[in-house]
A tleap script that builds the chain and sets N, CA, C and O, in Angstrom:
source leaprc.protein.ff14SB
mol = sequence {
  NMET ALA LYS LYS ALA THR GLY LYS LYS VAL
  ALA GLU GLU VAL LYS GLU MET LYS VAL THR
  ALA ALA GLU THR VAL ALA LYS VAL GLN PRO
  ALA GLU GLU LYS VAL ALA LYS GLU MET LYS
  LYS PRO GLY SER VAL ASN LYS SER THR ALA
  ALA LYS ALA VAL GLU LYS LYS PRO GLU LYS
  LYS ASP GLU VAL PHE VAL GLN PHE ALA GLY
  GLU GLU TYR ALA VAL ALA GLU VAL MET GLU
  LYS VAL LYS ALA ALA TYR VAL ALA GLU GLY
  HIE ARG ALA SER GLY VAL LYS SER VAL ARG
  LEU TYR ILE LYS PRO GLU GLU ARG LYS ALA
  TYR TYR VAL ILE ASN ASP LYS ALA ALA GLY
  SER ILE ASP CLEU
}
set mol.1.N position { -21.574 52.851 4.502 }
set mol.1.CA position { -20.850 52.716 3.256 }
set mol.1.C position { -19.519 52.040 3.484 }
set mol.1.O position { -18.882 52.173 4.529 }
set mol.2.N position { -19.134 51.318 2.469 }
set mol.2.CA position { -17.867 50.617 2.557 }
set mol.2.C position { -16.729 51.568 2.269 }
set mol.2.O position { -16.824 52.483 1.451 }
set mol.3.N position { -15.641 51.304 2.987 }
set mol.3.CA position { -14.473 52.146 2.769 }
set mol.3.C position { -13.803 51.743 1.470 }
set mol.3.O position { -13.787 50.571 1.094 }
set mol.4.N position { -13.258 52.724 0.801 }
set mol.4.CA position { -12.499 52.448 -0.404 }
set mol.4.C position { -11.095 52.027 -0.003 }
set mol.4.O position { -10.440 52.671 0.817 }
set mol.5.N position { -10.654 50.932 -0.600 }
set mol.5.CA position { -9.307 50.461 -0.310 }
set mol.5.C position { -8.342 51.174 -1.234 }
set mol.5.O position { -8.577 51.302 -2.436 }
set mol.6.N position { -7.275 51.626 -0.657 }
set mol.6.CA position { -6.273 52.292 -1.471 }
set mol.6.C position { -5.323 51.252 -2.018 }
set mol.6.O position { -5.206 50.154 -1.475 }
set mol.7.N position { -4.660 51.594 -3.075 }
set mol.7.CA position { -3.707 50.675 -3.707 }
set mol.7.C position { -2.616 50.235 -2.758 }
set mol.7.O position { -2.185 49.083 -2.788 }
set mol.8.N position { -2.164 51.155 -1.911 }
set mol.8.CA position { -1.093 50.858 -0.972 }
set mol.8.C position { -1.575 49.857 0.076 }
set mol.8.O position { -0.857 48.920 0.426 }
set mol.9.N position { -2.784 50.060 0.569 }
set mol.9.CA position { -3.357 49.194 1.589 }
set mol.9.C position { -3.574 47.784 1.035 }
set mol.9.O position { -3.306 46.797 1.721 }
set mol.10.N position { -4.054 47.693 -0.195 }
set mol.10.CA position { -4.284 46.393 -0.833 }
set mol.10.C position { -2.952 45.664 -1.004 }
set mol.10.O position { -2.862 44.462 -0.755 }
set mol.11.N position { -1.942 46.379 -1.419 }
set mol.11.CA position { -0.627 45.776 -1.613 }
set mol.11.C position { -0.093 45.222 -0.300 }
set mol.11.O position { 0.499 44.143 -0.280 }
set mol.12.N position { -0.295 45.947 0.798 }
set mol.12.CA position { 0.159 45.481 2.107 }
set mol.12.C position { -0.593 44.213 2.532 }
set mol.12.O position { 0.004 43.277 3.062 }
set mol.13.N position { -1.912 44.197 2.292 }
set mol.13.CA position { -2.713 43.029 2.653 }
set mol.13.C position { -2.285 41.800 1.846 }
set mol.13.O position { -2.192 40.699 2.389 }
set mol.14.N position { -2.028 41.989 0.557 }
set mol.14.CA position { -1.589 40.877 -0.307 }
set mol.14.C position { -0.240 40.361 0.174 }
set mol.14.O position { -0.021 39.152 0.238 }
set mol.15.N position { 0.666 41.279 0.514 }
set mol.15.CA position { 1.983 40.894 0.998 }
set mol.15.C position { 1.852 40.086 2.291 }
set mol.15.O position { 2.549 39.089 2.479 }
set mol.16.N position { 0.959 40.519 3.175 }
set mol.16.CA position { 0.726 39.837 4.446 }
set mol.16.C position { 0.162 38.437 4.195 }
set mol.16.O position { 0.559 37.480 4.859 }
set mol.17.N position { -0.764 38.317 3.234 }
set mol.17.CA position { -1.343 37.011 2.917 }
set mol.17.C position { -0.279 36.077 2.343 }
set mol.17.O position { -0.282 34.885 2.650 }
set mol.18.N position { 0.628 36.595 1.518 }
set mol.18.CA position { 1.701 35.774 0.953 }
set mol.18.C position { 2.600 35.250 2.059 }
set mol.18.O position { 2.996 34.085 2.032 }
set mol.19.N position { 2.929 36.093 3.034 }
set mol.19.CA position { 3.770 35.687 4.151 }
set mol.19.C position { 3.070 34.600 4.958 }
set mol.19.O position { 3.680 33.594 5.321 }
set mol.20.N position { 1.790 34.808 5.233 }
set mol.20.CA position { 1.010 33.828 5.988 }
set mol.20.C position { 0.952 32.504 5.227 }
set mol.20.O position { 1.106 31.441 5.829 }
set mol.21.N position { 0.735 32.553 3.925 }
set mol.21.CA position { 0.676 31.344 3.110 }
set mol.21.C position { 2.031 30.633 3.117 }
set mol.21.O position { 2.086 29.407 3.213 }
set mol.22.N position { 3.103 31.384 3.018 }
set mol.22.CA position { 4.438 30.791 3.027 }
set mol.22.C position { 4.728 30.114 4.361 }
set mol.22.O position { 5.330 29.041 4.398 }
set mol.23.N position { 4.305 30.733 5.446 }
set mol.23.CA position { 4.499 30.133 6.769 }
set mol.23.C position { 3.708 28.833 6.894 }
set mol.23.O position { 4.206 27.850 7.442 }
set mol.24.N position { 2.495 28.832 6.392 }
set mol.24.CA position { 1.655 27.634 6.439 }
set mol.24.C position { 2.295 26.504 5.639 }
set mol.24.O position { 2.347 25.364 6.101 }
set mol.25.N position { 2.777 26.815 4.454 }
set mol.25.CA position { 3.439 25.801 3.621 }
set mol.25.C position { 4.676 25.274 4.333 }
set mol.25.O position { 4.936 24.071 4.306 }
set mol.26.N position { 5.438 26.150 4.965 }
set mol.26.CA position { 6.645 25.733 5.676 }
set mol.26.C position { 6.309 24.789 6.822 }
set mol.26.O position { 7.102 23.904 7.144 }
set mol.27.N position { 5.145 24.963 7.441 }
set mol.27.CA position { 4.731 24.095 8.542 }
set mol.27.C position { 4.201 22.751 8.022 }
set mol.27.O position { 4.418 21.712 8.645 }
set mol.28.N position { 3.518 22.779 6.899 }
set mol.28.CA position { 2.861 21.581 6.372 }
set mol.28.C position { 3.844 20.652 5.648 }
set mol.28.O position { 3.704 19.433 5.743 }
set mol.29.N position { 4.819 21.189 4.938 }
set mol.29.CA position { 5.727 20.367 4.141 }
set mol.29.C position { 6.440 19.296 4.962 }
set mol.29.O position { 6.458 18.147 4.522 }
set mol.30.N position { 7.035 19.591 6.130 }
set mol.30.CA position { 7.690 18.530 6.892 }
set mol.30.C position { 6.719 17.421 7.299 }
set mol.30.O position { 7.084 16.246 7.320 }
set mol.31.N position { 5.491 17.799 7.619 }
set mol.31.CA position { 4.498 16.786 7.999 }
set mol.31.C position { 4.176 15.895 6.803 }
set mol.31.O position { 4.046 14.681 6.962 }
set mol.32.N position { 4.044 16.474 5.606 }
set mol.32.CA position { 3.769 15.686 4.413 }
set mol.32.C position { 4.923 14.735 4.112 }
set mol.32.O position { 4.700 13.584 3.735 }
set mol.33.N position { 6.159 15.216 4.279 }
set mol.33.CA position { 7.327 14.371 4.037 }
set mol.33.C position { 7.376 13.212 5.028 }
set mol.33.O position { 7.734 12.092 4.662 }
set mol.34.N position { 7.018 13.481 6.273 }
set mol.34.CA position { 7.005 12.436 7.296 }
set mol.34.C position { 5.976 11.365 6.955 }
set mol.34.O position { 6.250 10.172 7.079 }
set mol.35.N position { 4.802 11.790 6.527 }
set mol.35.CA position { 3.753 10.844 6.145 }
set mol.35.C position { 4.211 10.020 4.942 }
set mol.35.O position { 3.991 8.809 4.894 }
set mol.36.N position { 4.840 10.670 3.982 }
set mol.36.CA position { 5.314 9.961 2.792 }
set mol.36.C position { 6.337 8.901 3.178 }
set mol.36.O position { 6.312 7.793 2.641 }
set mol.37.N position { 7.244 9.230 4.110 }
set mol.37.CA position { 8.236 8.252 4.568 }
set mol.37.C position { 7.565 7.088 5.271 }
set mol.37.O position { 7.943 5.935 5.060 }
set mol.38.N position { 6.576 7.374 6.104 }
set mol.38.CA position { 5.849 6.322 6.820 }
set mol.38.C position { 5.141 5.392 5.847 }
set mol.38.O position { 5.097 4.180 6.058 }
set mol.39.N position { 4.591 5.956 4.792 }
set mol.39.CA position { 3.857 5.150 3.824 }
set mol.39.C position { 4.782 4.238 3.032 }
set mol.39.O position { 4.343 3.208 2.519 }
set mol.40.N position { 6.059 4.601 2.926 }
set mol.40.CA position { 7.008 3.783 2.179 }
set mol.40.C position { 7.569 2.642 3.018 }
set mol.40.O position { 8.177 1.723 2.468 }
set mol.41.N position { 7.381 2.677 4.328 }
set mol.41.CA position { 7.913 1.632 5.193 }
set mol.41.C position { 7.208 0.313 4.913 }
set mol.41.O position { 6.016 0.295 4.606 }
set mol.42.N position { 7.956 -0.812 5.021 }
set mol.42.CA position { 7.326 -2.115 4.820 }
set mol.42.C position { 6.203 -2.337 5.815 }
set mol.42.O position { 6.318 -1.993 6.991 }
set mol.43.N position { 5.131 -2.908 5.333 }
set mol.43.CA position { 4.008 -3.210 6.211 }
set mol.43.C position { 2.952 -2.123 6.247 }
set mol.43.O position { 1.840 -2.354 6.721 }
set mol.44.N position { 3.289 -0.931 5.749 }
set mol.44.CA position { 2.283 0.118 5.748 }
set mol.44.C position { 1.466 0.006 4.468 }
set mol.44.O position { 1.981 -0.384 3.420 }
set mol.45.N position { 0.226 0.342 4.565 }
set mol.45.CA position { -0.660 0.245 3.412 }
set mol.45.C position { -0.801 1.620 2.810 }
set mol.45.O position { -1.144 2.585 3.494 }
set mol.46.N position { -0.538 1.696 1.552 }
set mol.46.CA position { -0.651 2.937 0.815 }
set mol.46.C position { -1.773 2.746 -0.197 }
set mol.46.O position { -1.741 1.798 -0.982 }
set mol.47.N position { -2.750 3.621 -0.190 }
set mol.47.CA position { -3.896 3.445 -1.084 }
set mol.47.C position { -3.469 3.392 -2.538 }
set mol.47.O position { -3.977 2.568 -3.299 }
set mol.48.N position { -2.541 4.256 -2.942 }
set mol.48.CA position { -2.136 4.250 -4.344 }
set mol.48.C position { -1.372 2.973 -4.675 }
set mol.48.O position { -1.519 2.435 -5.773 }
set mol.49.N position { -0.561 2.482 -3.747 }
set mol.49.CA position { 0.166 1.237 -3.973 }
set mol.49.C position { -0.814 0.074 -4.045 }
set mol.49.O position { -0.676 -0.807 -4.893 }
set mol.50.N position { -1.801 0.070 -3.157 }
set mol.50.CA position { -2.809 -0.991 -3.171 }
set mol.50.C position { -3.592 -0.954 -4.473 }
set mol.50.O position { -3.898 -2.001 -5.045 }
set mol.51.N position { -3.913 0.223 -4.935 }
set mol.51.CA position { -4.655 0.344 -6.188 }
set mol.51.C position { -3.819 -0.174 -7.349 }
set mol.51.O position { -4.341 -0.847 -8.237 }
set mol.52.N position { -2.520 0.137 -7.349 }
set mol.52.CA position { -1.643 -0.355 -8.402 }
set mol.52.C position { -1.562 -1.871 -8.376 }
set mol.52.O position { -1.543 -2.510 -9.428 }
set mol.53.N position { -1.515 -2.452 -7.189 }
set mol.53.CA position { -1.438 -3.904 -7.071 }
set mol.53.C position { -2.691 -4.554 -7.641 }
set mol.53.O position { -2.617 -5.601 -8.284 }
set mol.54.N position { -3.830 -3.936 -7.408 }
set mol.54.CA position { -5.082 -4.473 -7.931 }
set mol.54.C position { -5.127 -4.330 -9.442 }
set mol.54.O position { -5.624 -5.213 -10.141 }
set mol.55.N position { -4.608 -3.222 -9.943 }
set mol.55.CA position { -4.656 -2.954 -11.375 }
set mol.55.C position { -3.657 -3.793 -12.162 }
set mol.55.O position { -3.816 -3.949 -13.372 }
set mol.56.N position { -2.637 -4.335 -11.512 }
set mol.56.CA position { -1.623 -5.103 -12.219 }
set mol.56.C position { -2.249 -6.290 -12.918 }
set mol.56.O position { -3.086 -6.998 -12.358 }
set mol.57.N position { -1.834 -6.486 -14.127 }
set mol.57.CA position { -2.304 -7.638 -14.865 }
set mol.57.C position { -1.461 -8.839 -14.448 }
set mol.57.O position { -0.263 -8.703 -14.200 }
set mol.58.N position { -2.077 -10.000 -14.371 }
set mol.58.CA position { -1.299 -11.170 -13.997 }
set mol.58.C position { -0.222 -11.450 -15.048 }
set mol.58.O position { -0.450 -11.343 -16.253 }
set mol.59.N position { 0.933 -11.804 -14.552 }
set mol.59.CA position { 2.032 -12.096 -15.462 }
set mol.59.C position { 1.772 -13.411 -16.164 }
set mol.59.O position { 1.245 -14.355 -15.575 }
set mol.60.N position { 2.142 -13.460 -17.410 }
set mol.60.CA position { 2.022 -14.716 -18.136 }
set mol.60.C position { 3.242 -15.552 -17.798 }
set mol.60.O position { 4.382 -15.110 -17.941 }
set mol.61.N position { 2.980 -16.760 -17.350 }
set mol.61.CA position { 4.067 -17.653 -16.986 }
set mol.61.C position { 4.158 -18.767 -18.010 }
set mol.61.O position { 3.204 -19.050 -18.736 }
set mol.62.N position { 5.309 -19.385 -18.052 }
set mol.62.CA position { 5.495 -20.511 -18.948 }
set mol.62.C position { 4.607 -21.657 -18.505 }
set mol.62.O position { 4.407 -21.881 -17.312 }
set mol.63.N position { 4.084 -22.369 -19.466 }
set mol.63.CA position { 3.258 -23.523 -19.170 }
set mol.63.C position { 3.835 -24.726 -19.893 }
set mol.63.O position { 4.349 -24.614 -21.006 }
set mol.64.N position { 3.742 -25.885 -19.238 }
set mol.64.CA position { 4.218 -27.127 -19.823 }
set mol.64.C position { 3.045 -28.088 -19.894 }
set mol.64.O position { 2.317 -28.268 -18.918 }
set mol.65.N position { 2.865 -28.704 -21.055 }
set mol.65.CA position { 1.801 -29.664 -21.259 }
set mol.65.C position { 2.403 -30.991 -21.695 }
set mol.65.O position { 3.417 -31.029 -22.393 }
set mol.66.N position { 1.770 -32.070 -21.276 }
set mol.66.CA position { 2.151 -33.402 -21.725 }
set mol.66.C position { 1.013 -33.902 -22.600 }
set mol.66.O position { -0.137 -33.949 -22.165 }
set mol.67.N position { 1.336 -34.276 -23.839 }
set mol.67.CA position { 0.329 -34.805 -24.738 }
set mol.67.C position { 0.692 -36.234 -25.097 }
set mol.67.O position { 1.838 -36.548 -25.418 }
set mol.68.N position { -0.328 -37.096 -25.034 }
set mol.68.CA position { -0.092 -38.500 -25.352 }
set mol.68.C position { -1.422 -39.140 -25.706 }
set mol.68.O position { -2.393 -39.021 -24.958 }
set mol.69.N position { -1.469 -39.817 -26.843 }
set mol.69.CA position { -2.637 -40.572 -27.291 }
set mol.69.C position { -3.929 -39.753 -27.204 }
set mol.69.O position { -4.949 -40.236 -26.712 }
set mol.70.N position { -3.873 -38.526 -27.680 }
set mol.70.CA position { -5.059 -37.686 -27.706 }
set mol.70.C position { -5.403 -37.043 -26.367 }
set mol.70.O position { -6.416 -36.348 -26.279 }
set mol.71.N position { -4.628 -37.239 -25.352 }
set mol.71.CA position { -4.839 -36.647 -24.028 }
set mol.71.C position { -3.840 -35.514 -23.837 }
set mol.71.O position { -2.756 -35.520 -24.419 }
set mol.72.N position { -4.222 -34.541 -23.010 }
set mol.72.CA position { -3.324 -33.431 -22.702 }
set mol.72.C position { -3.424 -33.116 -21.224 }
set mol.72.O position { -4.522 -33.019 -20.677 }
set mol.73.N position { -2.270 -32.953 -20.570 }
set mol.73.CA position { -2.226 -32.656 -19.142 }
set mol.73.C position { -1.340 -31.437 -18.927 }
set mol.73.O position { -0.219 -31.376 -19.431 }
set mol.74.N position { -1.847 -30.475 -18.181 }
set mol.74.CA position { -1.059 -29.296 -17.820 }
set mol.74.C position { -0.246 -29.653 -16.580 }
set mol.74.O position { -0.805 -30.034 -15.552 }
set mol.75.N position { 1.047 -29.530 -16.679 }
set mol.75.CA position { 1.935 -29.922 -15.590 }
set mol.75.C position { 1.644 -29.115 -14.325 }
set mol.75.O position { 1.698 -29.662 -13.223 }
set mol.76.N position { 1.342 -27.840 -14.464 }
set mol.76.CA position { 1.058 -27.001 -13.290 }
set mol.76.C position { -0.180 -27.511 -12.552 }
set mol.76.O position { -0.209 -27.524 -11.321 }
set mol.77.N position { -1.199 -27.930 -13.302 }
set mol.77.CA position { -2.411 -28.465 -12.670 }
set mol.77.C position { -2.119 -29.779 -11.964 }
set mol.77.O position { -2.608 -30.026 -10.861 }
set mol.78.N position { -1.315 -30.623 -12.608 }
set mol.78.CA position { -0.948 -31.904 -11.987 }
set mol.78.C position { -0.165 -31.649 -10.701 }
set mol.78.O position { -0.375 -32.330 -9.698 }
set mol.79.N position { 0.730 -30.673 -10.731 }
set mol.79.CA position { 1.523 -30.327 -9.550 }
set mol.79.C position { 0.618 -29.870 -8.411 }
set mol.79.O position { 0.829 -30.259 -7.263 }
set mol.80.N position { -0.382 -29.053 -8.715 }
set mol.80.CA position { -1.323 -28.594 -7.687 }
set mol.80.C position { -2.107 -29.765 -7.097 }
set mol.80.O position { -2.329 -29.824 -5.888 }
set mol.81.N position { -2.523 -30.696 -7.957 }
set mol.81.CA position { -3.247 -31.872 -7.474 }
set mol.81.C position { -2.361 -32.720 -6.564 }
set mol.81.O position { -2.828 -33.263 -5.563 }
set mol.82.N position { -1.090 -32.830 -6.916 }
set mol.82.CA position { -0.142 -33.596 -6.097 }
set mol.82.C position { -0.003 -32.951 -4.722 }
set mol.82.O position { -0.037 -33.642 -3.704 }
set mol.83.N position { 0.151 -31.645 -4.690 }
set mol.83.CA position { 0.278 -30.944 -3.411 }
set mol.83.C position { -1.002 -31.073 -2.587 }
set mol.83.O position { -0.942 -31.216 -1.365 }
set mol.84.N position { -2.161 -31.025 -3.250 }
set mol.84.CA position { -3.429 -31.191 -2.547 }
set mol.84.C position { -3.536 -32.593 -1.962 }
set mol.84.O position { -4.033 -32.767 -0.850 }
set mol.85.N position { -3.073 -33.591 -2.707 }
set mol.85.CA position { -3.089 -34.968 -2.200 }
set mol.85.C position { -2.167 -35.104 -0.999 }
set mol.85.O position { -2.494 -35.804 -0.041 }
set mol.86.N position { -1.025 -34.444 -1.042 }
set mol.86.CA position { -0.066 -34.468 0.065 }
set mol.86.C position { -0.690 -33.855 1.320 }
set mol.86.O position { -0.542 -34.390 2.419 }
set mol.87.N position { -1.379 -32.743 1.150 }
set mol.87.CA position { -2.041 -32.074 2.279 }
set mol.87.C position { -3.187 -32.941 2.803 }
set mol.87.O position { -3.421 -33.004 4.010 }
set mol.88.N position { -3.902 -33.608 1.889 }
set mol.88.CA position { -5.011 -34.478 2.303 }
set mol.88.C position { -4.522 -35.656 3.145 }
set mol.88.O position { -5.286 -36.228 3.922 }
set mol.89.N position { -3.259 -36.013 2.990 }
set mol.89.CA position { -2.666 -37.088 3.789 }
set mol.89.C position { -2.340 -36.636 5.207 }
set mol.89.O position { -1.915 -37.442 6.035 }
set mol.90.N position { -2.538 -35.351 5.488 }
set mol.90.CA position { -2.312 -34.841 6.837 }
set mol.90.C position { -1.054 -34.004 6.992 }
set mol.90.O position { -0.698 -33.621 8.107 }
set mol.91.N position { -0.388 -33.721 5.904 }
set mol.91.CA position { 0.825 -32.898 5.945 }
set mol.91.C position { 0.458 -31.425 5.770 }
set mol.91.O position { -0.649 -31.091 5.348 }
set mol.92.N position { 1.400 -30.565 6.100 }
set mol.92.CA position { 1.185 -29.121 5.916 }
set mol.92.C position { 1.687 -28.700 4.540 }
set mol.92.O position { 2.725 -29.172 4.075 }
set mol.93.N position { 0.955 -27.824 3.908 }
set mol.93.CA position { 1.351 -27.319 2.591 }
set mol.93.C position { 2.659 -26.539 2.686 }
set mol.93.O position { 3.465 -26.563 1.756 }
set mol.94.N position { 2.872 -25.852 3.798 }
set mol.94.CA position { 4.103 -25.069 3.962 }
set mol.94.C position { 5.322 -25.969 4.135 }
set mol.94.O position { 6.457 -25.503 4.032 }
set mol.95.N position { 5.099 -27.246 4.395 }
set mol.95.CA position { 6.202 -28.182 4.576 }
set mol.95.C position { 6.782 -28.705 3.281 }
set mol.95.O position { 7.779 -29.427 3.304 }
set mol.96.N position { 6.186 -28.362 2.151 }
set mol.96.CA position { 6.682 -28.840 0.856 }
set mol.96.C position { 7.914 -28.032 0.466 }
set mol.96.O position { 7.829 -26.829 0.218 }
set mol.97.N position { 9.045 -28.700 0.415 }
set mol.97.CA position { 10.298 -28.033 0.034 }
set mol.97.C position { 10.714 -28.427 -1.373 }
set mol.97.O position { 11.222 -27.595 -2.124 }
set mol.98.N position { 10.505 -29.684 -1.738 }
set mol.98.CA position { 10.857 -30.140 -3.077 }
set mol.98.C position { 9.838 -31.181 -3.536 }
set mol.98.O position { 9.283 -31.936 -2.738 }
set mol.99.N position { 9.615 -31.194 -4.843 }
set mol.99.CA position { 8.687 -32.152 -5.434 }
set mol.99.C position { 9.325 -32.724 -6.693 }
set mol.99.O position { 9.786 -31.986 -7.564 }
set mol.100.N position { 9.344 -34.040 -6.774 }
set mol.100.CA position { 9.736 -34.721 -8.012 }
set mol.100.C position { 8.461 -35.332 -8.567 }
set mol.100.O position { 7.763 -36.073 -7.874 }
set mol.101.N position { 8.165 -35.019 -9.811 }
set mol.101.CA position { 6.907 -35.426 -10.421 }
set mol.101.C position { 7.203 -36.288 -11.645 }
set mol.101.O position { 8.000 -35.915 -12.505 }
set mol.102.N position { 6.558 -37.429 -11.708 }
set mol.102.CA position { 6.720 -38.350 -12.826 }
set mol.102.C position { 5.332 -38.569 -13.430 }
set mol.102.O position { 4.474 -39.191 -12.804 }
set mol.103.N position { 5.114 -38.067 -14.625 }
set mol.103.CA position { 3.819 -38.205 -15.282 }
set mol.103.C position { 3.915 -39.370 -16.263 }
set mol.103.O position { 4.772 -39.389 -17.146 }
set mol.104.N position { 3.020 -40.338 -16.090 }
set mol.104.CA position { 2.973 -41.495 -16.983 }
set mol.104.C position { 1.606 -41.506 -17.660 }
set mol.104.O position { 0.664 -42.125 -17.165 }
set mol.105.N position { 1.505 -40.815 -18.799 }
set mol.105.CA position { 0.209 -40.705 -19.459 }
set mol.105.C position { -0.349 -42.055 -19.922 }
set mol.105.O position { -1.567 -42.224 -19.990 }
set mol.106.N position { 0.515 -43.008 -20.237 }
set mol.106.CA position { 0.016 -44.309 -20.675 }
set mol.106.C position { -0.720 -45.046 -19.558 }
set mol.106.O position { -1.566 -45.899 -19.826 }
set mol.107.N position { -0.395 -44.715 -18.301 }
set mol.107.CA position { -1.085 -45.284 -17.139 }
set mol.107.C position { -2.146 -44.330 -16.584 }
set mol.107.O position { -2.905 -44.688 -15.684 }
set mol.108.N position { -2.189 -43.119 -17.129 }
set mol.108.CA position { -3.067 -42.045 -16.635 }
set mol.108.C position { -2.842 -41.797 -15.149 }
set mol.108.O position { -3.791 -41.642 -14.380 }
set mol.109.N position { -1.558 -41.762 -14.752 }
set mol.109.CA position { -1.172 -41.531 -13.360 }
set mol.109.C position { 0.003 -40.567 -13.310 }
set mol.109.O position { 0.765 -40.421 -14.266 }
set mol.110.N position { 0.121 -39.922 -12.167 }
set mol.110.CA position { 1.291 -39.092 -11.879 }
set mol.110.C position { 1.841 -39.570 -10.543 }
set mol.110.O position { 1.119 -39.647 -9.549 }
set mol.111.N position { 3.119 -39.887 -10.539 }
set mol.111.CA position { 3.781 -40.346 -9.322 }
set mol.111.C position { 4.609 -39.194 -8.785 }
set mol.111.O position { 5.135 -38.388 -9.553 }
set mol.112.N position { 4.726 -39.116 -7.463 }
set mol.112.CA position { 5.457 -38.001 -6.881 }
set mol.112.C position { 6.266 -38.445 -5.663 }
set mol.112.O position { 5.948 -39.433 -5.001 }
set mol.113.N position { 7.318 -37.680 -5.397 }
set mol.113.CA position { 8.117 -37.810 -4.182 }
set mol.113.C position { 8.277 -36.397 -3.643 }
set mol.113.O position { 8.799 -35.516 -4.326 }
set mol.114.N position { 7.823 -36.190 -2.410 }
set mol.114.CA position { 7.899 -34.863 -1.796 }
set mol.114.C position { 8.909 -34.886 -0.663 }
set mol.114.O position { 8.867 -35.749 0.215 }
set mol.115.N position { 9.817 -33.922 -0.701 }
set mol.115.CA position { 10.876 -33.768 0.308 }
set mol.115.C position { 11.715 -35.029 0.449 }
set mol.115.O position { 12.232 -35.314 1.530 }
set mol.116.N position { 11.853 -35.775 -0.621 }
set mol.116.CA position { 12.629 -37.031 -0.630 }
set mol.116.C position { 12.149 -38.019 0.431 }
set mol.116.O position { 12.909 -38.902 0.828 }
set mol.117.N position { 10.919 -37.892 0.892 }
set mol.117.CA position { 10.393 -38.780 1.931 }
set mol.117.C position { 9.038 -39.360 1.547 }
set mol.117.O position { 8.889 -40.578 1.442 }
set mol.118.N position { 8.067 -38.510 1.342 }
set mol.118.CA position { 6.694 -38.977 1.067 }
set mol.118.C position { 6.538 -39.251 -0.418 }
set mol.118.O position { 6.886 -38.420 -1.257 }
set mol.119.N position { 6.005 -40.442 -0.736 }
set mol.119.CA position { 5.793 -40.823 -2.129 }
set mol.119.C position { 4.343 -41.237 -2.283 }
set mol.119.O position { 3.702 -41.700 -1.340 }
set mol.120.N position { 3.840 -41.058 -3.500 }
set mol.120.CA position { 2.471 -41.461 -3.770 }
set mol.120.C position { 2.140 -41.264 -5.225 }
set mol.120.O position { 3.022 -40.977 -6.033 }
set mol.121.N position { 0.884 -41.416 -5.566 }
set mol.121.CA position { 0.456 -41.225 -6.939 }
set mol.121.C position { -0.959 -40.670 -6.945 }
set mol.121.O position { -1.703 -40.795 -5.973 }
set mol.122.N position { -1.309 -40.056 -8.063 }
set mol.122.CA position { -2.672 -39.562 -8.265 }
set mol.122.C position { -3.116 -39.973 -9.655 }
set mol.122.O position { -2.294 -40.190 -10.545 }
set mol.123.N position { -4.409 -40.077 -9.831 }
set mol.123.CA position { -4.963 -40.345 -11.154 }
set mol.123.C position { -5.068 -39.036 -11.916 }
set mol.123.O position { -5.372 -37.988 -11.345 }
set mol.124.N position { -4.810 -39.114 -13.221 }
set mol.124.CA position { -4.896 -37.914 -14.052 }
set mol.124.C position { -6.276 -37.711 -14.585 }
set mol.124.O position { -6.523 -36.744 -15.305 }
savepdb mol mol.pdb
quit
């Protein structure tokens, strides 16, 4: 037969469990804080931060269009084509510091000067 627990004995056991739980929490909290600090350091990957980055909606940026004689050109697209042409010439994309872009819709061409050195044109 099982022994009957007295109220006093139960109270002592509960008190002991509370002390044990408090000690465990006291041991775990510093470790959790250390992990949290490590996760905030640059270069560390945090699952919740990564998830937030994925969930972020792309920002709407300003767009510029050139319209002429029933034609329309997005300046951002023309700029990308210019940079691609520059890279196709054997230059590095990371070497682009400045770009001057001249769009001439009547000629259906875009002329460019990159880093005040390389010049060229692309068809629109």
